[in-house]
N, C-alpha and C positions, 0 to 999 in steps of 0.2 A: 428764944432757942429755947429745948428742952433739954433735960440730961441727954435723952437717949441721941440725938443732936451732933449735944456735945462731943460725946465718945467717936459716935462717927468718923466727925470730924480728926479727933487725937486718932482714932481708929487708923486714918487714912493714911496722916498727916506721917507715923510707925512705919506702916508699909511704907510708906511712900520712901523715906529713910531708909530702910531695910532693901531695897529692893536698889537704889542708890552702892549703901555699905557694897552689898553681894556686886555691884558690877564693878567700883572701883577695887574690889580684892579679884578679880576674873582681869582685869583692866590688870592689873601691877602684877597676877603674874606672865601673865601677857608681854610686858612687856620684858620683865625678869629674863625672859624665856629668849627674847627678840633679842636681847642687848646681849648675848655672850658672843667676843668675840670669838674674830675667824679663824678657825681653826683648830677652837677649841673641843676639848674633846669631855662629853661626859663620863663618867669612870664608871667602869663595868664590873659585872662579876665574872672570878675569876672560878672560872669548873675543879675541880681539884683531883683525879683523872688516876688508875695508875693503865700502863698499853693492855692489863689482859680487859680492864672496862673498855677501856678506847674499841681495842681487836673486838670485844662480843660485838657489837652495838652496830662497826664496819661489815665483817662478816653478814648479819642479819641485813644490814640494807646498807650502801656505800649514801645512800641519796642521803638516808637519815642519818649519816654520822657527820657527812659536811652540814646540814641543815642544824645539826647539834652544833657541833662546833665551827663550825665554817669560819667565823671573823672573831671568835670568843677568844678571851684570857683563858689559858688553858696550863695549871698546875699539874707536874707531870713527878709522876717516881718512883724510875722504873731501873733495872740494871741494863748496863751495856753490853751487846753482843759484838760489834766488832764498828771501828769508824771505818767510814768512804770518803774520797772525793770525788764530788762529783764532777763533770769536763771545767765549768768556772774554774774548779780546786776548791768548794763550798766543801765544809767535812760535814757529812751525814754519821751523827750518829743512830745505828741501831739498836734500837731497846726489844730485848729479848717480849717473845710476845709464845700462848700457848700450843702455835704453829712455826717448830723454828724457819720451817720455806720461807715464812711470809712475820717480818719484822715489822714494827713501826719506823721512822723515820722518821726523824728528825733534824728539819735544815738550821743550823747553827746559824745564827746571826754575825757577823764580821765583828765586835765585839767579845763576842763567845768565844772566834774561830782558833785565837792565840793559847786560848785552856787547853784544845785536842788535845795538843798535844803529850799533854801529861793525862790525856782517859785510857786506859785499858780494862778489859774486858774484864766485866769480873761488875765494876765497882757500879754501885749504885748511888745516882744521884739523881736531883730535883733539876730539872727543867721545866724554864717559865717557856711559852707558844703564845705568840699573838696567831693564831689561825689554823685550819684546818684544811688538807685537800687531800684528795687521792693522787698515789703516781705510780705507772706497773701495776695497775691490782690490786694495791698494798697502802693504807692506810699514810698521811703525812703532814710531820707536822712541821708548823714555821716558824718563825722568824725564831727561833729558838736561844737563850741565854744556861746558861748554869750558874745555879743561885745558890747551890751548896755543893761543896768539894770535898 
């Protein structure tokens, strides 16, 4: 056996070990992903926005706004224009936008509903919302809680 043959055997053995190691890493990653418990959610990025920013995107293209914000965690800081009750008695906070006729609607979740009684027009608040949609041709934040009073 020549030195070249020995080097080829060692290189082949090393290459095979490297391939096996790579395959094991890929399998370990796949197993870790699949071993996630049912119902466990992956941590989503939080978008920090103002009502003005949301309004600009929405006015340009409501479909684009829904795509950008639809199922995201949104942290919105804005000024309260007024508070309303929906048909189901859910509190809706209306956030001031550049066009007073079309405020951004923020639907409070059940936990935040009790805090709605303390809110007043002109208050500046930070809302944490999960989701976005269009309602009556206006942007609407969903499942919102008040994180700063």
